[in-house]
DSSP file (Angstrom, degrees, kcal/mol; ACC not computed):
  #  RESIDUE AA STRUCTURE BP1 BP2  ACC     N-H-->O    O-->H-N    N-H-->O    O-->H-N    TCO  KAPPA ALPHA  PHI   PSI    X-CA   Y-CA   Z-CA
    1    1 A X              0   0    0      0, 0.0     2,-0.1     0, 0.0     9,-0.0   0.000 360.0 360.0 360.0 148.4  -80.5    8.6   31.6
    2    2 A X    >   -     0   0    0      1,-0.1     3,-1.2     2,-0.0     0, 0.0  -0.429 360.0-106.3 -86.0 169.1  -78.9   10.3   34.6
    3    3 A X  T 3  S+     0   0    0      1,-0.3    -1,-0.1    -2,-0.1     0, 0.0   0.482 110.6  66.4 -76.4  -2.3  -80.9   12.4   37.0
    4    4 A X  T 3  S+     0   0    0      2,-0.1     2,-0.3     0, 0.0    -1,-0.3   0.308  85.5  85.7-101.9   9.1  -79.5   15.7   35.7
    5    5 A X  S <  S-     0   0    0     -3,-1.2     2,-0.2     2,-0.0    26,-0.1  -0.805  74.6-121.5-110.5 151.7  -81.1   15.6   32.2
    6    6 A X    >   -     0   0    0     -2,-0.3     3,-2.0     1,-0.1    -2,-0.1  -0.499  29.3-111.4 -82.9 158.8  -84.5   16.7   31.1
    7    7 A X  G >  S+     0   0    0      1,-0.3     3,-0.6    -2,-0.2    -1,-0.1   0.771 116.6  67.0 -61.8 -24.6  -86.9   14.3   29.5
    8    8 A X  G 3  S+     0   0    0      1,-0.3     3,-0.4     2,-0.1    -1,-0.3   0.628  86.3  72.1 -71.5 -11.2  -86.4   16.2   26.2
    9    9 A X  G <   +     0   0    0     -3,-2.0    -1,-0.3     1,-0.2    -2,-0.1  -0.171  56.7 123.4 -94.5  40.4  -82.8   15.0   26.2
   10   10 A X  S <  S+     0   0    0     -3,-0.6     2,-0.3    -2,-0.1    -1,-0.2   0.610  80.6  12.8 -78.7 -10.5  -83.7   11.4   25.3
   11   11 A X  S    S-     0   0    0     -3,-0.4     2,-0.3    19,-0.1    19,-0.2  -0.892  74.0-139.5-150.2 179.0  -81.5   11.5   22.2
   12   12 A X        +     0   0    0     -2,-0.3    17,-0.2    17,-0.1    16,-0.1  -0.956  65.8  36.5-145.7 160.4  -78.8   13.7   20.7
   13   13 A X  S    S+     0   0    0     15,-0.8     2,-0.2    -2,-0.3    16,-0.1   0.556  71.5 142.2  78.0   9.4  -77.5   15.2   17.5
   14   14 A X        -     0   0    0     14,-0.1    -1,-0.2     1,-0.1     2,-0.1  -0.525  54.7-107.1 -81.9 151.1  -80.9   15.8   15.9
   15   15 A X        -     0   0    0     -2,-0.2     2,-0.1     1,-0.1    -1,-0.1  -0.400  36.7-108.6 -71.8 154.1  -81.5   19.0   13.8
   16   16 A X        -     0   0    0     -2,-0.1     2,-0.4     4,-0.0    -1,-0.1  -0.438  29.0-114.4 -78.1 156.4  -83.6   21.8   15.3
   17   17 A X  S    S+     0   0    0      1,-0.3     2,-0.2    -2,-0.1     3,-0.0  -0.917 114.7  31.5-133.5 107.4  -87.1   22.5   14.0
   18   18 A X  S    S-     0   0    0     -2,-0.4    -1,-0.3     1,-0.0    -2,-0.0   0.488 116.7-120.6 -71.3 153.0  -87.1   25.2   12.8
   19   19 A X        -     0   0    0     -2,-0.2     2,-0.2     1,-0.1    -2,-0.1  -0.273  21.0-111.5 -66.5 148.6  -83.5   24.7   11.7
   20   20 A X        -     0   0    0      1,-0.1    -1,-0.1     2,-0.1     4,-0.1  -0.501  14.9-150.3 -73.7 149.2  -80.7   27.0   12.9
   21   21 A X  S    S+     0   0    0     -2,-0.2     2,-0.2     2,-0.1    -1,-0.1   0.675  76.8  47.9 -90.7 -20.9  -79.1   29.2   10.3
   22   22 A X  S    S-     0   0    0      1,-0.1    -2,-0.1    18,-0.1    18,-0.1  -0.722 102.9 -70.8-121.0 166.8  -75.7   29.3   12.0
   23   23 A X        -     0   0    0     -2,-0.2    -1,-0.1     1,-0.1    -2,-0.1  -0.269  57.3-112.8 -57.4 138.5  -73.3   26.9   13.5
   24   24 A X        -     0   0    0      1,-0.1     3,-0.3    -4,-0.1    -1,-0.1  -0.365   6.8-137.6 -74.2 152.3  -74.5   25.4   16.8
   25   25 A X  S    S+     0   0    0      1,-0.3     2,-0.4    17,-0.2    -1,-0.1   0.860 102.1  21.7 -73.0 -38.2  -72.8   26.2   20.2
   26   26 A X  S    S+     0   0    0      1,-0.1    -1,-0.3     7,-0.1     7,-0.1  -0.828  70.1 177.7-133.6  91.4  -73.2   22.6   21.3
   27   27 A X  S    S+     0   0    0     -2,-0.4     3,-0.1    -3,-0.3    -1,-0.1   0.578  75.0  36.8 -76.5  -8.8  -73.6   20.2   18.3
   28   28 A X  S    S+     0   0    0      1,-0.2   -15,-0.8   -16,-0.1     2,-0.6   0.864 116.9  29.6-109.2 -53.6  -73.6   17.0   20.2
   29   29 A X        -     0   0    0    -17,-0.2     2,-1.3   -16,-0.1     3,-0.3  -0.804  66.7-153.1-123.9  88.7  -75.4   17.0   23.5
   30   30 A X        +     0   0    0     -2,-0.6   -19,-0.1     1,-0.2     4,-0.1  -0.430  48.0 127.9 -68.1  90.0  -78.2   19.6   23.7
   31   31 A X        +     0   0    0     -2,-1.3    -1,-0.2     2,-0.2   -25,-0.1   0.596  69.6  39.7-117.0 -19.3  -78.4   20.4   27.4
   32   32 A X  S    S-     0   0    0     -3,-0.3    -2,-0.1     1,-0.2     2,-0.0   0.496 101.7-115.5-114.4  -4.7  -78.2   24.2   27.6
   33   33 A X        -     0   0    0     -7,-0.1     2,-0.3     2,-0.0    -1,-0.2  -0.129  23.4-108.5  89.6 167.3  -80.3   25.5   24.7
   34   34 A X        -     0   0    0     -4,-0.1     2,-0.3    -9,-0.1     9,-0.1  -0.973  26.9-176.4-136.2 148.0  -79.3   27.5   21.7
   35   35 A X  E     +A   42   0A   0      7,-0.6     7,-2.7    -2,-0.3     2,-0.3  -0.994   6.9 168.3-144.6 146.4  -79.9   31.1   20.6
   36   36 A X  E     -A   41   0A   0     -2,-0.3     5,-0.2     5,-0.3     2,-0.2  -0.986  22.2-140.9-152.4 159.4  -79.1   33.0   17.5
   37   37 A X        -     0   0    0      3,-3.0   -15,-0.1    -2,-0.3     5,-0.0  -0.522  45.6 -93.7-106.1-178.8  -79.8   36.3   15.7
   38   38 A X  S    S+     0   0    0     -2,-0.2     3,-0.1     1,-0.2    -1,-0.0   0.731 126.3  44.3 -69.0 -18.8  -80.3   36.8   12.0
   39   39 A X  S    S-     0   0    0      1,-0.3     2,-0.3   -17,-0.0    -1,-0.2   0.802 123.0 -18.5 -94.5 -33.1  -76.6   37.6   11.8
   40   40 A X        -     0   0    0    -18,-0.1    -3,-3.0     0, 0.0    -1,-0.3  -0.985  68.7 -79.1-165.6 168.7  -74.9   34.9   13.9
   41   41 A X  E     -A   36   0A   0     -2,-0.3     2,-0.5    -5,-0.2    -5,-0.3  -0.509  38.9-136.2 -73.7 147.1  -75.0   32.3   16.6
   42   42 A X  E     -A   35   0A   0     -7,-2.7    -7,-0.6    -2,-0.2   -17,-0.2  -0.948  18.7-141.9-107.0 122.8  -75.0   33.5   20.3
   43   43 A X    >   -     0   0    0     -2,-0.5     3,-2.6    -9,-0.1     4,-0.3  -0.356  31.0 -94.8 -82.2 166.4  -72.7   31.5   22.5
   44   44 A X  G >  S+     0   0    0      1,-0.3     3,-0.9     2,-0.2    -1,-0.1   0.763 122.3  54.9 -55.5 -33.5  -73.6   30.6   26.1
   45   45 A X  G 3  S+     0   0    0      1,-0.2    -1,-0.3     3,-0.0     3,-0.1   0.473 100.9  62.6 -80.8   0.8  -71.8   33.5   27.7
   46   46 A X  G <  S+     0   0    0     -3,-2.6     2,-0.3     1,-0.1    -1,-0.2   0.431 106.7  32.8-104.7  -1.2  -73.8   36.0   25.5
   47   47 A X    <   -     0   0    0     -3,-0.9     2,-0.3    -4,-0.3    -1,-0.1  -0.976  59.7-159.1-151.0 162.9  -77.3   35.2   26.8
   48   48 A X        -     0   0    0     -2,-0.3     2,-0.3    -3,-0.1    -3,-0.0  -0.906   7.0-164.6-138.6 163.3  -79.2   34.2   29.9
   49   49 A X        -     0   0    0     -2,-0.3     2,-0.4     2,-0.0    -2,-0.0  -0.950   8.8-152.1-146.0 166.0  -82.6   32.7   30.6
   50   50 A X        -     0   0    0     -2,-0.3     2,-0.4     2,-0.0    -2,-0.0  -0.995  10.2-166.2-140.9 136.9  -85.0   32.1   33.5
   51   51 A X        -     0   0    0     -2,-0.4     2,-0.5     2,-0.0    -2,-0.0  -0.989   3.9-162.2-129.8 128.1  -87.5   29.3   33.9
   52   52 A X        -     0   0    0     -2,-0.4     2,-0.5     2,-0.0    -2,-0.0  -0.914   8.2-160.2-105.1 133.4  -90.3   29.1   36.3
   53   53 A X        -     0   0    0     -2,-0.5     2,-0.4     2,-0.0    -2,-0.0  -0.958   6.9-170.7-114.4 128.3  -91.9   25.7   37.0
   54   54 A X        -     0   0    0     -2,-0.5     2,-0.4     2,-0.0    -2,-0.0  -0.939   9.1-150.9-117.9 142.2  -95.3   25.4   38.5
   55   55 A X              0   0    0     -2,-0.4    -2,-0.0     1,-0.1     0, 0.0  -0.925 360.0 360.0-112.0 135.0  -97.0   22.3   39.8
   56   56 A X              0   0    0     -2,-0.4    -1,-0.1     0, 0.0    -2,-0.0   0.369 360.0 360.0-120.5 360.0 -100.7   21.8   39.7
């Protein structure tokens, strides 16, 4: 693996749990996350996120 991937990206193409109801934004290489509403998939330019990492 390269240094720009998370440990959760150890494989690719697996279904989500719980499964998505709509077509995925990135069906091959899950690096950016996925989001959807009950009506449709939300593509990357339609949502944002923030992650805080703390070390103990």
